[in-house]
C-alpha positions in Angstrom: -35.2 -8.6 -4.7 -34.8 -5.3 -3.1 -33.6 -2.1 -4.9 -30.6 -0.5 -3.6 -30.3 3.3 -4.2 -27.0 4.9 -3.5 -27.3 8.8 -3.4 -23.8 10.4 -3.8 -22.1 13.0 -5.8 -18.7 13.5 -7.7 -15.8 14.9 -5.6 -17.1 13.2 -2.2 -14.3 10.9 -0.9 -16.7 8.7 1.0 -18.8 8.5 -2.2 -15.7 7.7 -4.4 -14.8 4.7 -1.8 -18.2 3.3 -1.6 -18.4 3.4 -5.7 -15.0 1.7 -6.0 -15.9 -0.9 -3.2 -19.2 -1.8 -5.2 -16.9 -2.3 -8.4 -14.6 -4.2 -6.5 -17.5 -6.5 -4.9 -19.0 -6.9 -8.3 -15.9 -8.2 -9.9 -14.6 -10.3 -6.9 -18.1 -11.9 -6.2 -20.0 -12.2 -9.6 -23.3 -12.9 -8.1 -23.1 -9.5 -6.3 -23.7 -8.0 -9.9 -27.0 -9.4 -9.8 -28.0 -7.0 -7.1 -30.3 -4.4 -8.3 -28.3 -0.9 -7.8 -29.3 2.6 -8.9 -27.0 5.5 -8.4 -28.3 9.0 -8.2 -25.7 11.8 -8.2 -27.5 14.5 -6.0 -25.7 17.5 -7.6 -26.7 16.3 -11.3 -30.4 15.3 -10.8 -32.5 18.2 -11.8 -35.2 19.0 -9.1 -33.6 16.5 -6.6 -35.5 16.2 -3.5 -33.6 14.1 -0.7 -35.8 11.2 0.5 -36.3 11.8 4.4 -34.2 11.1 6.6 -31.4 12.2 4.5 -28.5 14.2 5.8 -25.0 13.0 4.4 -23.6 11.0 1.2 -23.1 8.5 0.6 -26.5 7.3 1.8 -28.0 3.8 0.7 -31.7 3.0 0.8 -33.2 -0.5 0.2 -36.4 0.3 -1.4 -37.7 3.2 0.6 -35.6 2.8 4.0 -32.4 4.1 4.6 -29.7 1.5 5.6 -26.5 3.3 5.4 -25.4 6.7 5.7 -22.1 8.5 5.8 -18.7 6.9 6.2 -19.8 3.2 5.2 -17.2 0.1 4.8 -16.9 -2.4 2.3 -18.0 -5.0 4.4 -21.2 -3.3 5.1 -21.8 -2.6 1.3 -21.2 -6.4 0.6 -24.0 -7.1 3.4 -26.5 -4.8 1.9 -26.0 -6.3 -1.5 -26.4 -10.0 -0.5 -29.5 -8.9 1.6 -31.0 -7.4 -1.5 -30.8 -10.6 -3.3 -32.8 -12.4 -1.0 
């Protein structure tokens, strides 16, 4: 399984949407709750150093590869979570 990392910060509307969609997907489709997901608040993480390339939040990495950045959709997050399970 691949590791998903979501870089976000509190107060970011797009980040809030992404986190809400993750919770919804995990409830609606319980198999997605098994996707390994780590959330890192870039403002609350001491000495945070952005992985390159990194410009906006929310940003999703799978292992060490950026796959989604900026405004994302629930469908894209679902696809990402399903891909991580394979």
